[in-house]
C-alpha positions as semicolon CSV with decimal commas, in nm:
position;residue;x (nm);y (nm);z (nm)
1;M;0,397;1,177;-0,513
2;V;0,750;1,296;-0,438
3;V;1,064;1,103;-0,521
4;A;1,341;1,204;-0,282
5;Q;1,686;1,094;-0,395
6;S;1,905;0,966;-0,113
7;C;2,231;1,085;-0,267
8;S;2,307;1,428;-0,402
9;I;2,180;1,531;-0,742
10;V;2,532;1,630;-0,839
11;F;2,665;1,281;-0,776
12;L;2,381;1,126;-0,974
13;C;2,435;1,360;-1,266
14;L;2,806;1,289;-1,285
15;L;2,759;0,915;-1,251
16;F;2,476;0,902;-1,499
17;N;2,637;1,122;-1,763
18;S;2,965;0,931;-1,737
19;F;2,778;0,607;-1,793
20;V;2,583;0,750;-2,086
21;S;2,893;0,881;-2,263
22;A;3,051;0,537;-2,240
23;R;2,750;0,320;-2,310
24;F;2,474;0,502;-2,496
25;H;2,489;0,453;-2,873
26;N;2,142;0,516;-3,007
27;Q;2,101;0,360;-3,348
28;T;1,922;0,524;-3,636
29;G;1,582;0,368;-3,669
30;F;1,590;0,196;-3,330
31;V;1,241;0,164;-3,186
32;F;1,217;0,166;-2,809
33;P;0,998;-0,114;-2,671
34;D;0,637;-0,042;-2,578
35;L;0,629;-0,077;-2,198
36;I;0,280;-0,228;-2,187
37;A;0,417;-0,527;-2,377
38;V;0,793;-0,522;-2,317
39;T;0,960;-0,841;-2,194
40;T;1,249;-0,905;-1,959
41;E;1,470;-1,010;-2,247
42;E;1,393;-0,698;-2,451
43;L;1,482;-0,473;-2,160
44;E;1,793;-0,676;-2,084
45;T;1,908;-0,642;-2,445
46;G;1,852;-0,266;-2,446
47;L;2,036;-0,221;-2,118
48;E;2,329;-0,435;-2,225
49;R;2,363;-0,253;-2,557
50;G;2,352;0,084;-2,385
51;L;2,036;0,195;-2,565
52;F;1,888;0,308;-2,234
53;T;1,968;0,272;-1,865
54;S;1,800;0,152;-1,550
55;F;1,786;0,516;-1,447
56;D;1,586;0,583;-1,765
57;L;1,356;0,292;-1,684
58;V;1,285;0,411;-1,332
59;R;1,213;0,765;-1,450
60;T;0,981;0,631;-1,718
61;Y;0,789;0,402;-1,486
62;I;0,751;0,678;-1,227
63;A;0,607;0,905;-1,496
64;R;0,367;0,632;-1,604
65;I;0,252;0,580;-1,246
66;Q;0,193;0,950;-1,202
67;E;-0,014;0,959;-1,522
68;V;-0,272;0,705;-1,410
69;N;-0,254;0,680;-1,033
70;S;-0,512;0,950;-0,968
71;T;-0,762;0,743;-1,169
72;L;-0,670;0,383;-1,087
73;N;-0,505;0,434;-0,746
74;V;-0,263;0,149;-0,795
75;V;0,064;0,243;-0,623
76;E;0,070;0,330;-0,252
77;E;0,429;0,452;-0,239
78;I;0,719;0,506;-0,476
79;N;1,054;0,410;-0,331
80;P;1,232;0,742;-0,264
81;D;1,565;0,567;-0,324
82;A;1,467;0,405;-0,656
83;L;1,660;0,649;-0,875
84;A;1,972;0,627;-0,661
85;I;1,956;0,247;-0,664
86;A;1,911;0,247;-1,042
87;A;2,216;0,472;-1,082
88;E;2,424;0,236;-0,868
89;L;2,314;-0,062;-1,076
90;D;2,393;0,128;-1,396
91;A;2,742;0,193;-1,261
92;E;2,786;-0,178;-1,191
93;R;2,683;-0,258;-1,547
94;A;2,920;0,006;-1,684
95;N;3,201;-0,164;-1,495
96;G;3,113;-0,498;-1,654
97;T;2,922;-0,644;-1,358
98;T;2,566;-0,771;-1,383
99;R;2,388;-0,976;-1,120
100;G;2,165;-1,165;-1,362
101;P;1,883;-1,112;-1,610
102;L;1,688;-0,885;-1,371
103;H;1,980;-0,648;-1,312
104;G;1,842;-0,295;-1,305
105;M;1,481;-0,400;-1,368
106;P;1,210;-0,203;-1,180
107;I;0,960;-0,425;-0,997
108;L;0,662;-0,323;-0,782
109;I;0,570;-0,530;-0,476
110;K;0,250;-0,574;-0,280
111;G;0,206;-0,352;0,025
112;N;0,224;-0,641;0,273
113;I;0,577;-0,744;0,169
114;G;0,831;-0,608;0,414
115;T;1,118;-0,377;0,326
116;A;1,380;-0,229;0,557
117;D;1,398;0,104;0,377
118;K;1,211;0,435;0,363
119;M;0,886;0,275;0,246
120;S;0,606;0,160;0,474
121;T;0,478;-0,196;0,504
122;T;0,118;-0,160;0,615
123;A;-0,110;-0,423;0,457
124;G;-0,318;-0,112;0,386
125;S;-0,376;-0,026;0,752
126;F;-0,279;0,288;0,937
127;A;-0,212;0,062;1,237
128;L;0,125;-0,024;1,083
129;L;0,210;0,313;0,930
130;G;0,549;0,422;1,062
131;A;0,642;0,074;1,186
132;T;0,985;-0,040;1,069
133;L;1,159;-0,370;1,014
134;P;1,510;-0,478;1,112
135;Q;1,573;-0,629;0,768
136;D;1,410;-0,693;0,434
137;S;1,163;-0,975;0,385
138;G;1,314;-1,292;0,241
139;V;1,180;-1,234;-0,110
140;V;1,291;-0,871;-0,119
141;A;1,641;-0,969;-0,009
142;R;1,655;-1,211;-0,302
143;L;1,527;-0,947;-0,544
144;R;1,789;-0,696;-0,432
145;A;2,061;-0,960;-0,465
146;A;1,939;-1,022;-0,822
147;G;1,981;-0,652;-0,902
148;V;1,613;-0,559;-0,900
149;V;1,508;-0,201;-0,830
150;I;1,221;-0,213;-0,582
151;L;1,023;0,066;-0,746
152;G;0,746;0,093;-0,489
153;K;0,454;-0,076;-0,320
154;T;0,113;-0,147;-0,463
155;N;-0,223;-0,108;-0,297
156;L;-0,408;-0,419;-0,184
157;S;-0,732;-0,533;-0,030
158;Q;-0,672;-0,437;0,331
159;W;-0,507;-0,705;0,545
160;A;-0,505;-0,919;0,228
161;N;-0,887;-0,935;0,235
162;F;-0,888;-1,060;0,593
163;R;-1,059;-0,779;0,782
164;S;-1,414;-0,728;0,657
165;N;-1,713;-0,913;0,517
166;N;-1,851;-0,600;0,352
167;S;-1,552;-0,420;0,207
168;T;-1,439;-0,419;-0,158
169;N;-1,156;-0,575;-0,351
170;G;-0,866;-0,334;-0,383
171;W;-0,970;-0,105;-0,097
172;S;-0,748;-0,024;0,195
173;A;-0,760;0,258;0,446
174;Y;-0,403;0,360;0,363
175;G;-0,417;0,315;-0,013
176;G;-0,779;0,393;-0,102
177;Q;-0,972;0,214;-0,378
178;T;-0,782;0,056;-0,669
179;T;-0,972;-0,005;-0,993
180;G;-0,885;-0,211;-1,299
181;A;-0,794;-0,081;-1,642
182;Y;-1,019;-0,294;-1,865
183;Y;-1,347;-0,119;-1,785
184;P;-1,422;0,202;-1,594
185;Q;-1,455;0,130;-1,219
186;Q;-1,354;-0,231;-1,283
187;D;-1,327;-0,449;-0,974
188;P;-0,953;-0,532;-0,969
189;S;-1,015;-0,846;-0,763
190;G;-0,786;-0,913;-0,470
191;S;-0,609;-0,916;-0,258
192;S;-0,307;-0,842;-0,482
193;S;-0,516;-0,577;-0,654
194;G;-0,262;-0,306;-0,721
195;S;-0,002;-0,560;-0,829
196;G;-0,243;-0,693;-1,090
197;V;-0,336;-0,355;-1,235
198;A;0,020;-0,222;-1,227
199;S;0,165;-0,515;-1,418
200;S;-0,121;-0,517;-1,669
201;I;-0,058;-0,164;-1,795
202;G;0,318;-0,153;-1,764
203;L;0,382;0,047;-1,447
204;A;0,680;-0,183;-1,388
205;L;0,832;-0,480;-1,565
206;A;0,629;-0,708;-1,337
207;T;0,501;-0,727;-0,980
208;L;0,493;-0,949;-0,676
209;G;0,169;-1,056;-0,511
210;S;0,086;-1,287;-0,224
211;E;-0,182;-1,553;-0,199
212;T;-0,362;-1,735;0,078
213;S;-0,652;-1,846;-0,141
214;G;-0,691;-1,678;-0,479
215;S;-0,509;-1,351;-0,414
216;I;-0,259;-1,393;-0,699
217;L;-0,475;-1,603;-0,929
218;S;-0,790;-1,391;-0,926
219;P;-0,637;-1,045;-0,980
220;S;-0,410;-1,198;-1,244
221;E;-0,702;-1,332;-1,443
222;V;-0,915;-1,015;-1,436
223;N;-0,611;-0,804;-1,527
224;N;-0,512;-1,018;-1,827
225;L;-0,196;-1,152;-1,664
226;V;0,006;-1,460;-1,597
227;G;0,008;-1,536;-1,225
228;I;0,210;-1,804;-1,049
229;K;0,085;-1,920;-0,711
230;P;0,385;-2,124;-0,588
231;T;0,390;-2,426;-0,362
232;V;0,383;-2,308;-0,001
233;G;0,751;-2,311;0,092
234;L;0,900;-2,246;-0,251
235;T;0,927;-1,873;-0,174
236;S;0,997;-1,723;0,166
237;R;0,720;-1,559;0,367
238;A;0,962;-1,418;0,626
239;L;0,856;-1,060;0,710
240;V;0,556;-1,072;0,481
241;I;0,249;-0,975;0,684
242;P;0,080;-1,313;0,734
243;I;-0,260;-1,471;0,739
244;S;-0,173;-1,841;0,746
245;E;0,164;-2,014;0,757
246;R;-0,004;-2,317;0,595
247;Q;-0,143;-2,132;0,295
248;D;0,045;-1,805;0,241
249;T;0,281;-1,786;-0,055
250;V;0,447;-1,510;-0,259
251;G;0,459;-1,519;-0,638
252;P;0,496;-1,321;-0,961
253;M;0,232;-1,144;-1,166
254;A;0,354;-1,066;-1,517
255;R;0,241;-1,010;-1,874
256;T;0,406;-1,325;-2,011
257;V;0,482;-1,669;-1,877
258;R;0,852;-1,623;-1,943
259;D;0,864;-1,295;-1,749
260;A;0,685;-1,461;-1,458
261;A;0,937;-1,746;-1,473
262;Y;1,229;-1,501;-1,451
263;L;1,079;-1,340;-1,143
264;L;0,999;-1,673;-0,978
265;Q;1,357;-1,785;-1,042
266;A;1,482;-1,483;-0,851
267;I;1,264;-1,530;-0,542
268;A;1,252;-1,911;-0,507
269;G;1,480;-2,087;-0,263
270;K;1,542;-2,176;0,098
271;D;1,538;-1,922;0,381
272;S;1,636;-2,009;0,736
273;N;1,380;-1,752;0,854
274;D;1,093;-1,954;0,702
275;N;1,115;-2,319;0,797
276;Y;0,860;-2,421;0,534
277;T;1,121;-2,342;0,268
278;L;1,357;-2,596;0,424
279;A;1,123;-2,873;0,303
280;Q;1,211;-2,802;-0,060
281;P;1,311;-3,131;-0,226
282;F;1,603;-2,968;-0,410
283;E;1,914;-2,776;-0,307
284;A;1,850;-2,518;-0,578
285;P;1,519;-2,457;-0,755
286;P;1,469;-2,590;-1,109
287;D;1,536;-2,369;-1,411
288;Y;1,193;-2,215;-1,453
289;V;1,289;-2,008;-1,756
290;S;1,412;-2,314;-1,944
291;A;1,077;-2,477;-1,864
292;C;0,916;-2,240;-2,118
293;N;0,894;-2,500;-2,394
294;Y;0,650;-2,483;-2,685
295;S;0,624;-2,865;-2,688
296;S;0,544;-2,903;-2,318
297;F;0,204;-3,069;-2,379
298;R;0,343;-3,348;-2,593
299;G;0,270;-3,686;-2,432
300;K;0,116;-3,535;-2,116
301;R;-0,208;-3,638;-1,948
302;I;-0,422;-3,339;-1,854
303;G;-0,733;-3,391;-1,643
304;I;-1,054;-3,193;-1,602
305;P;-1,232;-3,220;-1,263
306;R;-1,570;-3,111;-1,395
307;N;-1,749;-3,120;-1,062
308;L;-1,534;-2,829;-0,942
309;I;-1,681;-2,608;-1,217
310;T;-1,987;-2,450;-1,056
311;P;-2,075;-2,160;-1,285
312;Q;-2,303;-1,874;-1,198
313;E;-2,528;-1,677;-1,429
314;G;-2,334;-1,489;-1,693
315;E;-2,030;-1,717;-1,704
316;G;-2,119;-1,872;-2,038
317;P;-1,832;-1,694;-2,219
318;V;-1,584;-1,837;-1,969
319;L;-1,710;-2,192;-2,021
320;A;-1,713;-2,155;-2,399
321;A;-1,355;-2,029;-2,401
322;F;-1,255;-2,315;-2,170
323;E;-1,393;-2,573;-2,413
324;K;-1,191;-2,415;-2,695
325;A;-0,880;-2,424;-2,476
326;I;-0,928;-2,797;-2,422
327;Q;-0,915;-2,854;-2,797
328;I;-0,603;-2,639;-2,832
329;I;-0,429;-2,841;-2,562
330;R;-0,536;-3,168;-2,723
331;R;-0,403;-3,058;-3,061
332;A;-0,075;-2,964;-2,892
333;G;-0,016;-3,329;-2,808
334;A;-0,181;-3,380;-2,470
335;T;-0,422;-3,657;-2,378
336;I;-0,732;-3,500;-2,222
337;V;-0,885;-3,706;-1,943
338;D;-1,230;-3,562;-1,872
339;N;-1,454;-3,591;-1,565
340;V;-1,176;-3,683;-1,324
341;N;-1,383;-3,563;-1,033
342;V;-1,310;-3,516;-0,666
343;T;-1,518;-3,735;-0,435
344;A;-1,874;-3,637;-0,343
345;F;-1,767;-3,607;0,022
346;A;-1,478;-3,377;-0,068
347;L;-1,699;-3,159;-0,285
348;D;-1,967;-3,132;-0,018
349;R;-1,722;-3,043;0,258
350;Y;-1,536;-2,801;0,031
351;L;-1,857;-2,615;-0,055
352;N;-2,033;-2,633;0,281
353;S;-1,781;-2,675;0,563
354;N;-1,630;-2,380;0,750
355;N;-1,306;-2,566;0,827
356;S;-1,112;-2,367;0,570
357;L;-1,205;-2,044;0,750
358;I;-1,130;-2,196;1,092
359;V;-0,776;-2,280;0,983
360;L;-0,715;-1,928;0,850
361;E;-0,860;-1,761;1,160
362;A;-0,660;-1,976;1,400
363;D;-0,340;-1,930;1,203
364;F;-0,397;-1,554;1,182
365;L;-0,439;-1,529;1,560
366;S;-0,102;-1,698;1,610
367;D;0,097;-1,596;1,305
368;L;0,031;-1,220;1,301
369;P;0,197;-1,154;1,639
370;K;0,453;-1,437;1,622
371;N;0,577;-1,398;1,266
372;Y;0,540;-1,025;1,213
373;L;0,434;-0,786;1,489
374;S;0,687;-0,922;1,739
375;K;0,965;-0,874;1,485
376;L;0,910;-0,504;1,421
377;A;1,202;-0,274;1,499
378;T;0,965;0,012;1,577
379;N;0,591;-0,006;1,638
380;P;0,456;0,345;1,695
381;N;0,095;0,236;1,742
382;N;0,201;-0,046;1,975
383;V;-0,012;-0,310;1,806
384;Q;0,102;-0,641;1,954
385;D;-0,173;-0,879;1,845
386;L;-0,509;-0,900;1,668
387;V;-0,694;-0,749;1,966
388;D;-0,479;-0,438;1,934
389;V;-0,524;-0,428;1,557
390;R;-0,902;-0,450;1,590
391;N;-0,911;-0,183;1,861
392;F;-0,706;0,052;1,643
393;T;-0,921;-0,020;1,337
394;Q;-1,244;0,051;1,522
395;S;-1,119;0,373;1,683
396;F;-0,918;0,542;1,405
397;P;-1,163;0,722;1,171
398;P;-0,964;0,683;0,844
399;E;-1,005;0,306;0,881
400;D;-1,370;0,362;0,775
401;Y;-1,522;0,159;1,058
402;P;-1,808;0,074;1,099
403;D;-1,903;0,129;0,735
404;R;-1,643;-0,136;0,658
405;D;-1,675;-0,387;0,938
406;T;-1,418;-0,599;1,120
407;A;-1,619;-0,920;1,088
408;V;-1,317;-1,134;0,995
409;F;-1,119;-1,003;1,292
410;D;-1,424;-1,059;1,511
411;G;-1,467;-1,417;1,391
412;A;-1,105;-1,500;1,459
413;L;-1,114;-1,349;1,807
414;D;-1,443;-1,524;1,886
415;L;-1,304;-1,859;1,773
416;G;-1,171;-1,935;2,120
417;F;-0,854;-2,113;2,009
418;N;-0,548;-2,067;1,792
419;N;-0,337;-2,300;1,581
420;T;-0,195;-2,485;1,883
421;S;-0,536;-2,630;1,973
422;P;-0,659;-2,985;1,903
423;Q;-0,973;-2,826;1,756
424;F;-0,757;-2,651;1,502
425;W;-0,578;-2,973;1,413
426;A;-0,905;-3,155;1,341
427;A;-1,016;-2,881;1,099
428;Y;-0,676;-2,874;0,929
429;Q;-0,668;-3,251;0,885
430;E;-1,008;-3,248;0,716
431;N;-0,886;-2,977;0,479
432;I;-0,588;-3,192;0,387
433;E;-0,815;-3,492;0,328
434;I;-1,073;-3,320;0,106
435;A;-0,815;-3,134;-0,102
436;G;-0,559;-3,412;-0,094
437;R;-0,647;-3,781;-0,103
438;Q;-1,014;-3,722;-0,189
439;G;-0,947;-3,405;-0,385
440;I;-0,704;-3,280;-0,646
441;L;-0,401;-3,478;-0,528
442;G;-0,601;-3,800;-0,532
443;V;-0,728;-3,724;-0,881
444;L;-0,376;-3,655;-1,008
445;T;-0,250;-3,985;-0,864
446;N;-0,546;-4,210;-0,939
447;Y;-0,564;-4,112;-1,306
448;S;-0,186;-4,084;-1,358
449;L;-0,223;-3,720;-1,459
450;D;0,046;-3,460;-1,513
451;A;-0,181;-3,164;-1,437
452;L;-0,540;-3,047;-1,409
453;I;-0,701;-2,757;-1,593
454;L;-0,990;-2,536;-1,482
455;P;-1,120;-2,188;-1,555
456;T;-0,932;-1,973;-1,306
457;D;-1,261;-1,875;-1,140
458;F;-1,274;-2,229;-0,998
459;S;-0,908;-2,312;-0,948
460;A;-0,791;-2,152;-0,625
461;G;-0,976;-2,318;-0,337
462;L;-0,853;-2,677;-0,312
463;P;-0,488;-2,604;-0,401
464;A;-0,495;-2,339;-0,127
465;L;-0,590;-2,597;0,135
466;V;-0,294;-2,823;0,053
467;G;-0,047;-2,553;-0,049
468;T;0,006;-2,674;-0,404
469;P;0,091;-2,463;-0,712
470;V;-0,130;-2,310;-0,979
471;V;-0,038;-2,109;-1,289
472;T;-0,302;-1,892;-1,456
473;V;-0,275;-1,751;-1,809
474;P;-0,512;-1,531;-2,012
475;L;-0,804;-1,725;-2,162
476;G;-1,039;-1,457;-2,298
477;S;-1,264;-1,167;-2,207
478;Y;-1,634;-1,096;-2,176
479;P;-1,793;-1,005;-2,511
480;A;-1,945;-0,672;-2,606
481;N;-2,302;-0,782;-2,525
482;S;-2,221;-0,885;-2,166
483;T;-2,442;-0,751;-1,890
484;V;-2,267;-0,512;-1,652
485;V;-2,272;-0,659;-1,301
486;R;-2,169;-0,450;-1,000
487;N;-2,045;-0,558;-0,659
488;R;-2,263;-0,560;-0,348
489;R;-2,182;-0,200;-0,266
490;G;-2,255;-0,092;-0,621
491;T;-1,917;0,082;-0,638
492;L;-1,721;-0,154;-0,866
493;V;-1,792;-0,343;-1,187
494;E;-1,734;-0,718;-1,151
495;T;-1,847;-0,830;-1,498
496;A;-1,864;-0,622;-1,816
497;P;-1,751;-0,622;-2,177
498;N;-1,373;-0,657;-2,214
499;I;-1,304;-0,777;-1,858
500;P;-1,056;-1,066;-1,888
501;F;-1,071;-1,418;-1,746
502;G;-0,812;-1,694;-1,718
503;L;-0,717;-2,060;-1,753
504;S;-0,540;-2,241;-1,470
505;F;-0,295;-2,530;-1,467
506;I;-0,289;-2,718;-1,135
507;G;-0,028;-2,967;-1,019
508;P;0,121;-3,140;-0,715
509;A;0,370;-2,974;-0,482
510;W;0,691;-2,849;-0,641
511;S;0,559;-2,893;-0,998
512;E;0,602;-2,526;-1,094
513;A;0,842;-2,604;-1,381
514;S;0,589;-2,836;-1,547
515;L;0,300;-2,592;-1,496
516;I;0,508;-2,307;-1,637
517;G;0,577;-2,523;-1,941
518;Y;0,206;-2,590;-1,997
519;G;0,119;-2,224;-1,945
520;Y;0,385;-2,119;-2,193
521;A;0,279;-2,374;-2,455
522;Y;-0,081;-2,254;-2,429
523;E;0,015;-1,885;-2,428
524;Q;0,232;-1,915;-2,738
525;R;-0,043;-2,091;-2,932
526;T;-0,310;-1,836;-2,848
527;M;-0,152;-1,500;-2,750
528;V;-0,482;-1,409;-2,586
529;R;-0,335;-1,119;-2,391
530;D;-0,267;-0,925;-2,711
531;Q;-0,635;-0,945;-2,810
532;I;-0,765;-0,762;-2,500
533;Q;-0,681;-0,395;-2,462
534;P;-0,727;-0,177;-2,151
535;Y;-0,936;0,139;-2,171
536;L;-0,664;0,339;-1,993
537;V;-0,293;0,317;-2,072
538;P;-0,008;0,549;-1,970
539;K;0,136;0,742;-2,263
540;T;0,491;0,802;-2,139
541;E;0,742;0,569;-2,303
542;L;1,116;0,516;-2,275
543;A;1,180;0,723;-2,587
544;D;1,017;1,025;-2,421
545;I;1,241;1,004;-2,116
546;V;1,561;0,931;-2,305
547;A;1,493;1,232;-2,527
548;T;1,475;1,463;-2,221
549;R;1,741;1,304;-2,000
550;G;1,983;1,599;-2,016
551;V;1,714;1,851;-1,920
552;A;1,539;1,654;-1,648
553;L;1,852;1,575;-1,450
554;Y;1,934;1,939;-1,383
555;R;1,589;2,064;-1,290
């Protein structure tokens, strides 16, 4: 992996050394933060006090990526301009200017989130390699405005898990196979696979993922993370490679609730290029960081829709940990309202209907060309729609077809209609009914509840259908005597000792601040993340890079 600086090395050296001489005052006995556990506020303090720089951070994170990427295959590309951007942000800080709490912080983003720079945006497919965009995606523009260094792009399940019925989580033709860090060959879940693994072992301060149904929540839980799946429309999807305008959303994946709140604060808001964001019921988003309150459960009514918990063999540890979590929440001041179940009709249609897939397929047919492919500045493979994408996938050998099929593409193309059809509307309306009035929204209203809780394994589906938010936090991990269970291909480990699982807080649209508060209150009482350690951790730390800064710059 080569990092090519966009400005001359001489300029960077002069700028950096000038900044260091003015700002760097290392204190005897100062201990640099451990990057697998460091928080936004710890990094902000160190940067502001001149104990290290953003340039140091970027160098350190690049070294950490290079240590583990050959094993875990997490990062597709490192931004060749990351060091230059960090130096510019350091210069701003030296001049007394900071853009906010994320100024100079390195963040990795999922490989389907568009950037108008030297990096590719591929969704893991060679079909889009070399294609360029006229501008950054909406969320990236907000990150840059907040002073974030876009460090690179993470691997993902190809096309956000919307190509094949027989592929694997975390595999893409462009990025290869990502694995998790809590057990050898761990299934990283998906589709925000690389984002989950990268954040979990400190390859950046935090990461961005995207979700249509479970793609932030699931990789967050198995990688021992906090994940926020925002209300559809809270964060812009403009120039993010789409599946469904009705379900897609972009959100943070971080090691603590507070860090996730900082990142959500930076990316939330209206965007004229995504009309769903214009439905936000506020001119400016709430203060998500201030929502991190230890007393958030006090006086709240928290419901448990038990009939959505449909465990499979081996999930006993998840259920046992969930029951303990209920008692912790009760002792924290909440009223637990149990068995607040969705209707039998809603449950049956949720488990047995194919309407959820119909909506995604029809949206994908329309949204991929309309909201992304047609907006490309350059398109070297001339893919204009899903037919072109499928043809490329089936004819370009590195796409691994037919071993990994195109069954999802095929199903969408065989559907016979897109999201302008009355047939589509009927399927969408049933989804809204079973997840809404007869589902989680009805439960929240009918029982006067503030939120629902579920093991994260069971939390994604209904909120996805109505576009409502979910926050997952670490709940526990599989014990030492757990049976090792592999995926269908036998290539990845889905269940094994030490693999984490999560607890989800579910609420109505725009309730992120409340859910963040509940997640924080639970996290602070349990600190589960600290009890589960990965088997593979990068060794390079800030202290190592700071100690060699004079040598490395002139190599």
